[in-house]
KOLTORMAR-836982 format. One record per atom (N, C-alpha, C): residue in three letters; atom name; x, y, z. Coordinates in Angstrom, 2 decimals. Atoms other than C-alpha are relative to their C-alpha. Layout:
BEGIN
{residuo: Ala atomo: CA X: X Y: Y Z: Z}
...
# end
This chain:
BEGIN
{residuo: Met atomo: N X: 0.84 Y: -1.18 Z: 0.00}
{residuo: Met atomo: CA X: 0.00 Y: 0.00 Z: 0.00}
{residuo: Met atomo: C X: 0.89 Y: 1.24 Z: 0.00}
{residuo: Leu atomo: N X: -0.75 Y: -1.24 Z: 0.05}
{residuo: Leu atomo: CA X: 1.23 Y: 3.47 Z: -0.80}
{residuo: Leu atomo: C X: -0.32 Y: 0.87 Z: 1.21}
{residuo: Thr atomo: N X: 0.19 Y: -0.95 Z: -1.10}
{residuo: Thr atomo: CA X: 1.70 Y: 6.02 Z: 1.94}
{residuo: Thr atomo: C X: 0.24 Y: 1.41 Z: -0.52}
{residuo: Lys atomo: N X: -0.23 Y: -1.39 Z: 0.40}
{residuo: Lys atomo: CA X: 1.73 Y: 9.79 Z: 1.77}
{residuo: Lys atomo: C X: 1.49 Y: 0.28 Z: -0.14}
{residuo: Thr atomo: N X: -1.45 Y: -0.21 Z: 0.04}
{residuo: Thr atomo: CA X: 5.45 Y: 9.70 Z: 2.47}
{residuo: Thr atomo: C X: 0.59 Y: -0.51 Z: -1.31}
{residuo: Lys atomo: N X: -0.51 Y: 0.57 Z: 1.25}
{residuo: Lys atomo: CA X: 6.12 Y: 7.43 Z: -0.51}
{residuo: Lys atomo: C X: -0.44 Y: 0.83 Z: -1.20}
{residuo: Ile atomo: N X: 0.51 Y: -0.82 Z: 1.10}
{residuo: Ile atomo: CA X: 3.92 Y: 9.52 Z: -2.79}
{residuo: Ile atomo: C X: 0.75 Y: 1.32 Z: -0.09}
{residuo: Leu atomo: N X: -0.73 Y: -1.27 Z: -0.02}
{residuo: Leu atomo: CA X: 5.62 Y: 12.74 Z: -1.72}
{residuo: Leu atomo: C X: 1.44 Y: -0.19 Z: -0.47}
{residuo: Ala atomo: N X: -1.38 Y: 0.28 Z: 0.43}
{residuo: Ala atomo: CA X: 9.06 Y: 11.17 Z: -2.23}
{residuo: Ala atomo: C X: 0.05 Y: -0.15 Z: -1.52}
{residuo: Glu atomo: N X: 0.05 Y: 0.17 Z: 1.45}
{residuo: Glu atomo: CA X: 8.10 Y: 10.17 Z: -5.78}
{residuo: Glu atomo: C X: -0.29 Y: 1.33 Z: -0.68}
{residuo: Leu atomo: N X: 0.35 Y: -1.30 Z: 0.56}
{residuo: Leu atomo: CA X: 6.59 Y: 13.58 Z: -6.43}
{residuo: Leu atomo: C X: 1.21 Y: 0.92 Z: -0.07}
{residuo: Glu atomo: N X: -1.22 Y: -0.80 Z: -0.02}
{residuo: Glu atomo: CA X: 9.89 Y: 15.20 Z: -5.49}
{residuo: Glu atomo: C X: 0.94 Y: -0.34 Z: -1.15}
{residuo: Lys atomo: N X: -0.87 Y: 0.46 Z: 1.09}
{residuo: Lys atomo: CA X: 11.63 Y: 13.18 Z: -8.23}
{residuo: Lys atomo: C X: -0.45 Y: 0.53 Z: -1.36}
{residuo: Phe atomo: N X: 0.53 Y: -0.48 Z: 1.27}
{residuo: Phe atomo: CA X: 9.40 Y: 14.64 Z: -10.95}
{residuo: Phe atomo: C X: 0.49 Y: 1.41 Z: -0.32}
{residuo: Pro atomo: N X: -0.36 Y: -1.38 Z: 0.39}
{residuo: Pro atomo: CA X: 10.28 Y: 17.75 Z: -12.95}
{residuo: Pro atomo: C X: -1.12 Y: 0.96 Z: 0.41}
{residuo: Asp atomo: N X: 1.00 Y: -1.00 Z: -0.40}
{residuo: Asp atomo: CA X: 8.39 Y: 20.99 Z: -12.32}
{residuo: Asp atomo: C X: -1.31 Y: -0.16 Z: -0.76}
{residuo: Glu atomo: N X: 1.21 Y: 0.20 Z: 0.79}
{residuo: Glu atomo: CA X: 5.95 Y: 20.16 Z: -15.11}
{residuo: Glu atomo: C X: -0.06 Y: -1.46 Z: -0.46}
{residuo: Phe atomo: N X: 0.21 Y: 1.38 Z: 0.41}
{residuo: Phe atomo: CA X: 4.53 Y: 16.70 Z: -15.77}
{residuo: Phe atomo: C X: -1.50 Y: -0.23 Z: -0.15}
{residuo: Ser atomo: N X: 1.42 Y: 0.31 Z: 0.17}
{residuo: Ser atomo: CA X: 1.27 Y: 15.08 Z: -16.76}
{residuo: Ser atomo: C X: -0.49 Y: -0.89 Z: 1.14}
{residuo: Ile atomo: N X: 0.62 Y: 0.85 Z: -1.01}
{residuo: Ile atomo: CA X: -1.12 Y: 13.40 Z: -14.40}
{residuo: Ile atomo: C X: 0.21 Y: -1.47 Z: -0.37}
{residuo: Asp atomo: N X: -0.20 Y: 1.38 Z: 0.46}
{residuo: Asp atomo: CA X: -0.77 Y: 10.26 Z: -16.52}
{residuo: Asp atomo: C X: 1.36 Y: -0.53 Z: 0.42}
{residuo: Glu atomo: N X: -1.35 Y: 0.41 Z: -0.40}
{residuo: Glu atomo: CA X: 2.98 Y: 10.13 Z: -15.82}
{residuo: Glu atomo: C X: 0.04 Y: -0.34 Z: 1.49}
{residuo: Leu atomo: N X: 0.03 Y: 0.23 Z: -1.44}
{residuo: Leu atomo: CA X: 2.37 Y: 10.41 Z: -12.09}
{residuo: Leu atomo: C X: -0.76 Y: -1.27 Z: 0.34}
{residuo: Val atomo: N X: 0.82 Y: 1.19 Z: -0.28}
{residuo: Val atomo: CA X: -0.37 Y: 7.78 Z: -12.08}
{residuo: Val atomo: C X: 0.75 Y: -1.26 Z: -0.41}
{residuo: Glu atomo: N X: -0.77 Y: 1.16 Z: 0.45}
{residuo: Glu atomo: CA X: 1.79 Y: 5.37 Z: -14.11}
{residuo: Glu atomo: C X: 1.11 Y: -0.34 Z: 0.98}
{residuo: Arg atomo: N X: -1.09 Y: 0.22 Z: -0.96}
{residuo: Arg atomo: CA X: 4.70 Y: 5.82 Z: -11.69}
{residuo: Arg atomo: C X: -0.53 Y: -0.59 Z: 1.30}
{residuo: Leu atomo: N X: 0.56 Y: 0.49 Z: -1.25}
{residuo: Leu atomo: CA X: 2.49 Y: 5.27 Z: -8.65}
{residuo: Leu atomo: C X: -0.52 Y: -1.43 Z: -0.14}
{residuo: Ile atomo: N X: 0.45 Y: 1.37 Z: 0.23}
{residuo: Ile atomo: CA X: 0.93 Y: 2.15 Z: -10.16}
{residuo: Ile atomo: C X: 1.19 Y: -0.94 Z: -0.03}
{residuo: Leu atomo: N X: -1.21 Y: 0.83 Z: 0.06}
{residuo: Leu atomo: CA X: 4.41 Y: 0.78 Z: -10.93}
{residuo: Leu atomo: C X: 0.55 Y: -0.25 Z: 1.40}
{residuo: Ile atomo: N X: -0.53 Y: 0.13 Z: -1.35}
{residuo: Ile atomo: CA X: 5.59 Y: 1.44 Z: -7.38}
{residuo: Ile atomo: C X: -0.89 Y: -0.93 Z: 0.84}
{residuo: Glu atomo: N X: 0.91 Y: 0.86 Z: -0.76}
{residuo: Glu atomo: CA X: 2.49 Y: -0.20 Z: -5.92}
{residuo: Glu atomo: C X: 0.16 Y: -1.46 Z: -0.42}
{residuo: Lys atomo: N X: -0.17 Y: 1.37 Z: 0.48}
{residuo: Lys atomo: CA X: 2.96 Y: -3.29 Z: -8.12}
{residuo: Lys atomo: C X: 1.32 Y: -0.60 Z: 0.49}
{residuo: Ile atomo: N X: -1.29 Y: 0.48 Z: -0.50}
{residuo: Ile atomo: CA X: 6.61 Y: -3.58 Z: -7.12}
{residuo: Ile atomo: C X: -0.10 Y: -0.34 Z: 1.48}
{residuo: Glu atomo: N X: 0.15 Y: 0.25 Z: -1.44}
{residuo: Glu atomo: CA X: 5.75 Y: -3.30 Z: -3.43}
{residuo: Glu atomo: C X: -0.87 Y: -1.23 Z: 0.26}
{residuo: Thr atomo: N X: 0.84 Y: 1.19 Z: -0.15}
{residuo: Thr atomo: CA X: 3.00 Y: -5.91 Z: -3.82}
{residuo: Thr atomo: C X: 0.82 Y: -1.25 Z: -0.28}
{residuo: Gly atomo: N X: -0.85 Y: 1.14 Z: 0.33}
{residuo: Gly atomo: CA X: 5.49 Y: -8.26 Z: -5.47}
{residuo: Gly atomo: C X: 1.00 Y: -0.31 Z: 1.10}
{residuo: Ile atomo: N X: -0.94 Y: 0.20 Z: -1.11}
{residuo: Ile atomo: CA X: 8.00 Y: -7.75 Z: -2.68}
{residuo: Ile atomo: C X: -0.71 Y: -0.63 Z: 1.19}
{residuo: Gln atomo: N X: 0.76 Y: 0.57 Z: -1.11}
{residuo: Gln atomo: CA X: 5.34 Y: -8.46 Z: -0.05}
{residuo: Gln atomo: C X: -0.37 Y: -1.46 Z: -0.27}
{residuo: Gln atomo: N X: 0.34 Y: 1.38 Z: 0.35}
{residuo: Gln atomo: CA X: 4.23 Y: -11.60 Z: -1.90}
{residuo: Gln atomo: C X: 1.22 Y: -0.90 Z: 0.12}
{residuo: Ser atomo: N X: -1.24 Y: 0.77 Z: -0.09}
{residuo: Ser atomo: CA X: 7.82 Y: -12.77 Z: -2.10}
{residuo: Ser atomo: C X: 0.36 Y: -0.26 Z: 1.46}
{residuo: Glu atomo: N X: -0.31 Y: 0.15 Z: -1.42}
{residuo: Glu atomo: CA X: 8.36 Y: -12.17 Z: 1.61}
{residuo: Glu atomo: C X: -0.94 Y: -0.99 Z: 0.68}
{residuo: Asn atomo: N X: 1.00 Y: 0.92 Z: -0.57}
{residuo: Asn atomo: CA X: 5.18 Y: -14.18 Z: 2.35}
{residuo: Asn atomo: C X: 0.00 Y: -1.36 Z: -0.70}
{residuo: Asn atomo: N X: -0.12 Y: 1.26 Z: 0.77}
{residuo: Asn atomo: CA X: 6.32 Y: -17.03 Z: 0.07}
{residuo: Asn atomo: C X: -1.19 Y: -0.27 Z: -0.90}
{residuo: Gln atomo: N X: 1.10 Y: 0.13 Z: 0.95}
{residuo: Gln atomo: CA X: 3.42 Y: -16.37 Z: -2.27}
{residuo: Gln atomo: C X: 0.59 Y: 0.11 Z: -1.41}
{residuo: Ile atomo: N X: -0.73 Y: -0.03 Z: 1.27}
{residuo: Ile atomo: CA X: 5.50 Y: -17.24 Z: -5.31}
{residuo: Ile atomo: C X: -0.37 Y: -1.21 Z: -0.85}
{residuo: Val atomo: N X: 0.19 Y: 1.11 Z: 0.92}
{residuo: Val atomo: CA X: 5.25 Y: -19.45 Z: -8.36}
{residuo: Val atomo: C X: 1.39 Y: -0.50 Z: -0.37}
{residuo: Ser atomo: N X: -1.31 Y: 0.55 Z: 0.29}
{residuo: Ser atomo: CA X: 8.15 Y: -21.79 Z: -8.89}
{residuo: Ser atomo: C X: 0.26 Y: 0.00 Z: -1.50}
{residuo: Glu atomo: N X: -0.39 Y: 0.03 Z: 1.41}
{residuo: Glu atomo: CA X: 10.05 Y: -21.93 Z: -12.15}
{residuo: Glu atomo: C X: -0.59 Y: -1.24 Z: -0.68}
{residuo: Ala atomo: N X: 0.58 Y: 1.23 Z: 0.55}
{residuo: Ala atomo: CA X: 8.81 Y: -25.50 Z: -12.66}
{residuo: Ala atomo: C X: -1.48 Y: 0.20 Z: -0.32}
{residuo: Glu atomo: N X: 1.42 Y: -0.26 Z: 0.25}
{residuo: Glu atomo: CA X: 5.19 Y: -24.35 Z: -12.34}
{residuo: Glu atomo: C X: -0.19 Y: 0.90 Z: -1.22}
{residuo: Ile atomo: N X: 0.07 Y: -0.89 Z: 1.16}
{residuo: Ile atomo: CA X: 5.79 Y: -21.58 Z: -14.86}
{residuo: Ile atomo: C X: 0.26 Y: -0.78 Z: -1.28}
{residuo: Asp atomo: N X: -0.32 Y: 0.82 Z: 1.17}
{residuo: Asp atomo: CA X: 7.40 Y: -24.02 Z: -17.31}
{residuo: Asp atomo: C X: -1.19 Y: -0.88 Z: -0.38}
{residuo: Tyr atomo: N X: 1.16 Y: 0.87 Z: 0.24}
{residuo: Tyr atomo: CA X: 4.41 Y: -26.37 Z: -16.95}
{residuo: Tyr atomo: C X: -1.13 Y: 0.79 Z: -0.66}
{residuo: Glu atomo: N X: 1.08 Y: -0.83 Z: 0.54}
{residuo: Glu atomo: CA X: 1.91 Y: -23.56 Z: -17.61}
{residuo: Glu atomo: C X: 0.31 Y: 0.45 Z: -1.43}
{residuo: Ile atomo: N X: -0.38 Y: -0.45 Z: 1.33}
{residuo: Ile atomo: CA X: 3.83 Y: -22.29 Z: -20.64}
{residuo: Ile atomo: C X: -0.14 Y: -1.14 Z: -1.00}
{residuo: Lys atomo: N X: 0.13 Y: 1.17 Z: 0.89}
{residuo: Lys atomo: CA X: 3.95 Y: -25.79 Z: -22.14}
{residuo: Lys atomo: C X: -1.46 Y: -0.25 Z: -0.34}
{residuo: Lys atomo: N X: 1.43 Y: 0.20 Z: 0.25}
{residuo: Lys atomo: CA X: 0.15 Y: -26.01 Z: -21.78}
{residuo: Lys atomo: C X: -0.50 Y: 1.00 Z: -1.06}
{residuo: Trp atomo: N X: 0.44 Y: -1.03 Z: 0.96}
{residuo: Trp atomo: CA X: -0.24 Y: -22.77 Z: -23.80}
{residuo: Trp atomo: C X: 0.30 Y: -0.41 Z: -1.44}
{residuo: Phe atomo: N X: -0.44 Y: 0.31 Z: 1.35}
{residuo: Phe atomo: CA X: 1.63 Y: -24.20 Z: -26.79}
{residuo: Phe atomo: C X: -0.41 Y: -1.38 Z: -0.48}
{residuo: Lys atomo: N X: 0.48 Y: 1.32 Z: 0.45}
{residuo: Lys atomo: CA X: -0.18 Y: -27.54 Z: -27.04}
{residuo: Lys atomo: C X: -1.06 Y: 0.17 Z: -1.05}
# end
């Protein structure tokens, strides 16, 4: 989850002029990265073997 502190830190990295779309895209990216990190820490991961199995099913 994003916090005001994280949003403000990202906002500081932007130039003086930017579009709302750029900001929203950056915030979505940061949220997805943080979600992935949390999932990894909670062992909510998919093994490489499971990925290989799923990919093979796509190409049958």
